[in-house]
N, C-alpha and C positions, 0 to 999 in steps of 0.2 A: 779769521774769523768765523768761518764754518767751523772749522775743527774746533772751536773753542766753542763752542754752541755744542758741539757732541760730546766733547767729552763732560761738560757741564747737565747735561742729557744724562749718558753714563751714571754719572756721581747720584741723579737724584734718583735715578733708577735704585738704586743700589740700595740708599737712605730708606728708598721706599719700600723697599725687597726686608730689610733688617725691621723696621715697625713695624708689616706683618708678622715677620717668623718673631718677632718678643709678643705681638698679641695672639700670634697662634699656640704660642710655648704657654700663656697664660693661660688659654684655654685646654691645651690639650694636657697639659704639666700633670694636672690628677689623673687624669684616663691611662696616659701611655706610658710615663714616666722618662726616665734619662734616654732608655735606647734610639727611641724615635730622634728627639732632640738632636743626639749626635748623627744621626743618619742625615736627616736636612742638612744641618747646620759643612757636614762633609761632603752634601750635593750642590750647597754653595759655591762654597770654597771650591768644588771643583769647577761651577760653572762658570765664576767671576775670574778665572785665568785666563 
């Protein structure tokens, strides 16, 4: 029971992170371009493993 809840929490955190990243992407894209986006996505991929 506890394990399932933990897994669901981790999934929720990942979804929230993705939404925040999408929002940041919309805001920062005109300023910084692709390089920052790829850097952020790379770090998130490393973090979530």
